[in-house]
Backbone bond lengths (Angstrom), bond angles and torsions (degrees), N, CA, C in turn:
res aa  C-N    CA-C-N  psi(-1)  N-CA   C-N-CA  omega(-1)  CA-C   N-CA-C  phi
1 X - - - 1.461 - - 1.499 109.75 -
2 X 1.282 119.14 134.42 1.446 124.71 -179.62 1.551 111.09 -71.96
3 X 1.347 114.41 146.51 1.495 118.00 178.04 1.567 106.49 -65.72
4 X 1.308 113.52 147.88 1.452 121.22 177.43 1.476 115.17 -70.22
5 X 1.288 118.12 -44.77 1.520 121.14 177.67 1.519 111.98 -132.76
6 X 1.233 114.99 160.81 1.449 120.89 -177.10 1.505 108.91 129.57
7 X 1.303 117.98 163.11 1.455 122.03 178.99 1.482 113.26 -76.34
8 X 1.292 112.53 148.12 1.521 123.06 -178.80 1.526 104.40 -119.02
9 X 1.314 116.48 143.01 1.478 123.53 170.43 1.466 110.84 -105.06
10 X 1.334 118.72 133.82 1.451 123.63 175.51 1.579 109.38 -109.72
11 X 1.271 116.29 140.86 1.451 119.62 -174.59 1.568 109.83 -130.10
12 X 1.344 116.49 124.78 1.389 121.07 170.21 1.558 105.46 -109.49
13 X 1.322 114.87 108.07 1.492 125.18 -169.94 1.537 106.99 -90.50
14 X 1.304 113.74 131.03 1.434 122.53 175.76 1.524 111.88 -143.75
15 X 1.327 117.55 165.81 1.442 121.69 -176.19 1.540 114.90 -76.81
16 X 1.339 114.30 -17.07 1.463 120.26 -178.78 1.554 112.10 -119.10
17 X 1.321 113.41 -32.00 1.506 118.61 178.72 1.491 110.38 -139.61
18 X 1.352 115.18 147.31 1.492 120.13 173.69 1.456 105.28 -123.69
19 X 1.374 113.67 119.86 1.478 122.76 176.64 1.465 110.27 -82.23
20 X 1.363 116.25 133.66 1.443 122.48 176.56 1.564 111.60 -119.99
21 X 1.280 116.55 132.66 1.500 123.44 177.42 1.557 104.64 -125.66
22 X 1.351 112.75 157.87 1.488 119.38 175.26 1.494 110.04 -137.67
23 X 1.269 117.93 147.97 1.415 120.13 -179.38 1.572 107.65 -96.25
24 X 1.296 114.99 173.57 1.459 122.81 174.47 1.536 104.86 -77.37
25 X 1.333 119.51 163.87 1.428 121.14 -177.98 1.559 116.92 -60.29
26 X 1.320 115.05 -20.14 1.459 119.75 176.85 1.554 113.83 -88.46
27 X 1.358 115.24 -4.16 1.489 119.18 179.63 1.435 115.37 67.29
28 X 1.434 113.23 35.47 1.464 116.57 179.58 1.521 115.15 -105.78
29 X 1.364 116.64 -43.33 1.444 120.75 -178.72 1.548 111.84 -118.76
30 X 1.311 115.29 138.85 1.465 121.32 177.54 1.585 106.95 -103.29
31 X 1.321 112.31 148.45 1.512 118.82 173.15 1.497 107.89 -142.56
32 X 1.295 118.24 149.23 1.441 126.94 176.51 1.554 108.09 -63.57
33 X 1.308 116.02 136.61 1.458 121.39 -178.88 1.560 114.86 -115.16
34 X 1.328 112.04 -48.53 1.525 115.37 -170.75 1.541 106.70 -161.44
35 X 1.333 112.78 152.90 1.472 121.91 169.07 1.519 106.76 -116.61
36 X 1.305 114.53 117.71 1.490 119.78 175.24 1.510 107.19 -89.13
37 X 1.309 116.19 120.74 1.476 119.40 177.87 1.577 103.57 -100.22
38 X 1.387 112.43 134.04 1.411 119.37 -178.92 1.504 110.80 -147.24
39 X 1.324 119.09 172.90 1.407 123.74 -171.70 1.565 113.33 -93.71
40 X 1.384 114.87 -0.28 1.428 119.61 -179.16 1.493 114.59 80.27
41 X 1.356 114.81 -1.76 1.551 116.25 -176.95 1.531 107.63 -122.54
42 X 1.334 116.81 -42.16 1.469 118.90 -177.74 1.512 111.95 -78.64
43 X 1.339 119.11 72.55 1.417 119.74 -174.29 1.533 113.44 -68.02
44 X 1.326 115.49 -25.00 1.425 120.94 -179.30 1.555 111.79 -60.39
45 X 1.323 116.30 -42.36 1.436 123.02 178.94 1.574 108.90 -63.05
46 X 1.324 115.29 -50.32 1.496 119.74 -177.14 1.532 109.26 -62.12
47 X 1.296 115.91 -44.50 1.484 123.85 179.54 1.511 111.48 -58.90
48 X 1.371 115.11 -42.62 1.479 119.76 177.88 1.517 109.37 -62.29
49 X 1.333 117.70 -44.32 1.478 120.19 -177.64 1.514 110.35 -63.57
50 X 1.322 116.95 -41.49 1.517 120.80 -179.54 1.537 107.42 -64.57
51 X 1.305 119.31 -41.68 1.472 120.69 -177.32 1.504 110.97 -66.77
52 X 1.384 116.95 -33.43 1.456 120.40 174.66 1.492 110.91 -64.84
53 X 1.339 116.73 -43.83 1.463 120.97 -179.62 1.555 110.02 -60.90
54 X 1.366 116.34 -44.97 1.441 121.43 -180.00 1.548 108.97 -59.07
55 X 1.293 116.92 -42.73 1.472 121.32 179.99 1.523 110.37 -68.91
56 X 1.343 120.58 -49.03 1.380 124.14 -177.12 1.568 109.20 -60.14
57 X 1.307 119.62 -39.73 1.425 124.29 -176.29 1.556 109.30 -83.15
58 X 1.273 118.94 -6.28 1.463 124.31 -175.71 1.578 110.38 50.51
59 X 1.320 112.31 49.00 1.493 119.43 -173.96 1.491 111.53 -69.80
60 X 1.339 114.27 145.17 1.491 119.61 177.73 1.510 109.52 -107.06
61 X 1.344 117.34 -11.50 1.479 118.44 177.20 1.479 111.19 -154.52
62 X 1.346 116.07 160.06 1.448 125.66 -175.14 1.505 109.76 -133.28
63 X 1.313 117.18 130.29 1.495 120.25 176.41 1.477 105.65 -120.68
64 X 1.412 115.48 127.69 1.437 118.16 -179.99 1.538 107.20 -118.26
65 X 1.301 119.05 133.31 1.335 125.57 173.78 1.514 113.66 -72.44
66 X 1.315 116.46 127.59 1.453 122.11 -178.03 1.536 108.46 -101.78
67 X 1.292 119.19 111.07 1.449 120.72 -172.45 1.594 109.60 -82.20
68 X 1.325 113.80 90.25 1.522 115.44 177.44 1.537 105.40 -83.04
69 X 1.350 109.45 160.34 1.464 117.24 176.33 1.501 108.77 -68.20
70 X 1.337 119.38 161.65 1.440 120.96 -178.37 1.549 114.80 -62.08
71 X 1.340 113.56 -23.35 1.447 118.16 177.24 1.527 112.87 -83.33
72 X 1.323 116.97 3.81 1.476 123.44 178.97 1.480 114.66 84.35
73 X 1.276 118.13 -3.54 1.516 118.85 179.97 1.529 111.29 -88.08
74 X 1.327 116.37 155.02 1.436 117.12 -178.32 1.597 111.74 -70.55
75 X 1.273 114.13 153.56 1.456 119.00 178.11 1.525 109.33 -134.69
76 X 1.323 116.57 -177.01 1.477 119.70 -179.89 1.516 116.99 -58.99
77 X 1.399 112.74 -32.85 1.451 117.54 -177.75 1.531 108.66 -70.35
78 X 1.344 119.77 -32.37 1.413 122.08 177.25 1.483 109.24 -65.66
79 X 1.295 120.93 -37.90 1.437 124.58 -177.98 1.566 108.30 -64.13
80 X 1.329 115.62 -39.92 1.469 121.94 177.00 1.563 110.51 -63.32
81 X 1.314 119.62 -46.29 1.393 125.63 179.32 1.549 111.72 -62.08
82 X 1.327 115.30 -39.62 1.439 118.28 -179.80 1.553 111.89 -71.37
83 X 1.322 115.19 -33.48 1.450 122.93 174.28 1.511 110.72 -62.71
84 X 1.371 114.72 -47.74 1.491 122.07 175.84 1.549 109.95 -54.83
85 X 1.352 115.85 -42.70 1.503 121.35 -175.23 1.558 106.53 -66.14
86 X 1.307 117.26 -43.50 1.491 118.62 179.63 1.509 112.43 -64.49
87 X 1.338 118.85 -38.93 1.428 123.62 177.13 1.548 110.54 -65.92
88 X 1.256 117.10 -41.90 1.542 121.93 -179.00 1.472 105.44 -64.06
89 X 1.331 120.21 -48.53 1.444 122.04 -175.37 1.562 109.98 -61.24
90 X 1.317 115.74 -40.22 1.459 121.08 178.70 1.575 110.91 -62.32
91 X 1.370 115.15 -40.16 1.411 118.54 -175.28 1.524 118.07 -87.30
92 X 1.344 113.70 -27.25 1.467 119.14 -175.51 1.536 111.98 -107.86
93 X 1.368 119.11 -18.01 1.434 121.84 -174.23 1.536 114.26 77.51
94 X 1.342 116.55 2.60 1.497 122.25 -177.23 1.527 104.13 -101.87
95 X 1.327 118.81 127.78 1.410 122.15 175.23 1.517 110.19 -83.26
96 X 1.349 119.98 111.46 1.449 121.17 -178.31 1.511 112.94 -66.22
97 X 1.300 114.63 147.30 1.478 122.08 173.86 1.565 103.80 -94.70
98 X 1.352 115.55 130.47 1.424 120.32 177.19 1.485 109.67 -99.48
99 X 1.380 115.12 134.09 1.470 121.72 -177.89 1.528 110.92 -130.66
100 X 1.303 117.50 138.81 1.470 125.10 178.58 1.553 102.75 -62.00
101 X 1.328 115.73 127.18 1.431 120.36 179.70 1.524 113.81 -115.56
102 X 1.285 118.87 15.59 1.452 121.02 179.58 1.543 109.45 -52.99
103 X 1.229 115.90 134.90 1.515 125.02 174.88 1.459 114.07 75.36
104 X 1.363 121.41 3.21 1.468 118.68 -178.78 1.514 110.16 -70.27
105 X 1.371 123.50 -33.13 1.348 125.52 178.43 1.540 110.18 -68.00
106 X 1.372 116.61 -38.88 1.453 118.15 176.16 1.498 109.49 -64.95
107 X 1.329 120.48 -41.94 1.434 119.59 179.54 1.501 109.45 -70.26
108 X 1.274 121.81 -33.15 1.481 121.12 175.33 1.509 111.70 -62.61
109 X 1.337 118.03 -41.62 1.378 123.35 177.01 1.580 112.50 -59.94
110 X 1.347 113.59 -45.29 1.484 118.22 173.79 1.531 112.87 -57.06
111 X 1.328 114.33 -48.48 1.456 118.57 178.78 1.519 112.76 -58.86
112 X 1.341 117.40 -39.88 1.478 119.00 177.89 1.496 113.00 -64.09
113 X 1.359 115.94 -42.93 1.464 119.91 176.34 1.585 112.76 -62.42
114 X 1.325 114.93 -44.12 1.459 118.60 -177.35 1.556 111.46 -71.47
115 X 1.278 118.79 -29.34 1.458 119.33 178.03 1.504 115.91 -93.13
116 X 1.344 115.96 3.64 1.467 124.23 173.35 1.512 114.03 74.81
117 X 1.282 118.44 27.27 1.475 119.25 173.38 1.497 108.62 -70.54
118 X 1.316 113.51 125.02 1.545 120.59 -177.97 1.482 113.76 -54.02
119 X 1.324 116.42 144.98 1.462 118.38 -178.29 1.550 113.23 -62.84
120 X 1.312 119.09 -28.35 1.434 121.25 177.55 1.531 114.53 -71.54
121 X 1.351 116.73 -18.64 1.447 123.55 178.23 1.568 114.08 -95.69
122 X 1.294 115.52 -13.64 1.476 120.70 -173.18 1.507 113.55 -59.13
123 X 1.335 116.98 -47.35 1.481 117.35 -179.62 1.538 113.92 -61.67
124 X 1.304 114.90 -26.70 1.387 120.85 -178.32 1.577 113.34 -71.66
125 X 1.281 113.59 -30.49 1.486 122.30 -174.07 1.508 119.27 -114.42
126 X 1.351 115.99 -12.62 1.480 116.54 -171.12 1.493 109.93 -66.19
127 X 1.286 122.19 -34.12 1.493 121.34 -179.25 1.535 110.40 -70.98
128 X 1.374 114.67 -34.30 1.449 116.80 178.13 1.546 110.76 -67.83
129 X 1.339 116.81 -38.56 1.460 121.67 179.14 1.563 108.33 -64.24
130 X 1.374 115.32 -44.15 1.472 117.57 176.24 1.486 113.66 -60.29
131 X 1.357 117.37 -40.93 1.499 121.51 177.32 1.548 108.35 -62.79
132 X 1.335 115.07 -42.06 1.445 118.62 179.31 1.564 112.31 -61.54
133 X 1.318 115.33 -40.50 1.539 118.85 177.67 1.481 107.18 -63.51
134 X 1.366 121.21 -50.88 1.416 122.87 -178.96 1.492 111.11 -54.39
135 X 1.356 118.90 -48.92 1.413 124.48 -179.46 1.530 112.01 -63.82
136 X 1.330 116.31 -45.89 1.509 119.39 -177.06 1.529 112.36 -64.61
137 X 1.343 114.70 -37.97 1.530 118.36 176.22 1.521 109.79 -65.38
138 X 1.283 118.94 -36.99 1.511 121.80 178.59 1.546 107.58 -67.86
139 X 1.241 116.78 -47.60 1.509 119.88 -176.65 1.539 110.57 -59.60
140 X 1.353 114.22 -42.21 1.487 119.18 178.28 1.535 109.90 -67.36
141 X 1.310 118.92 -39.23 1.535 117.65 177.02 1.506 111.68 -64.28
142 X 1.327 117.79 -35.02 1.490 121.39 176.27 1.545 112.51 -60.25
143 X 1.308 111.98 -45.59 1.525 119.42 -179.04 1.517 107.44 -65.14
144 X 1.295 117.97 -43.60 1.519 119.93 -178.98 1.501 112.75 -62.78
145 X 1.409 114.82 -37.41 1.472 118.94 -178.52 1.472 113.16 -85.86
146 X 1.313 118.64 -3.10 1.443 123.27 178.77 1.481 115.83 84.53
147 X 1.349 116.31 25.82 1.467 112.67 176.16 1.509 110.89 152.21
């Protein structure tokens, strides 16, 4: 059962960047927090950074976007996200919630254009916005289901 209140961390996992979002303490609103840039190979470094964020934010829950293929079937990126989830659970004791994240990057791009974020800043924040979308959708689904 998910905790009723406390901050949640949202993660948009990618091979070059990992977007991180955090909710408010009541678990109502998500906001972009950080983009972790990494080489796609040194997962220990990226995992360490995520664990530090979880600890600093005193998070009670973690939501990880699972990048399914557009046909809905699992792909290699999904395997990587599931592996990250297992590692995070082992290190933090928090069982991550996995959410379908298809089209979140497309939606994040649209949001950036509509809100006037300059093109030269987009790569710096697109993954944070995608993480924010993943987390916000999860928080809203929790409220609708009553917990």
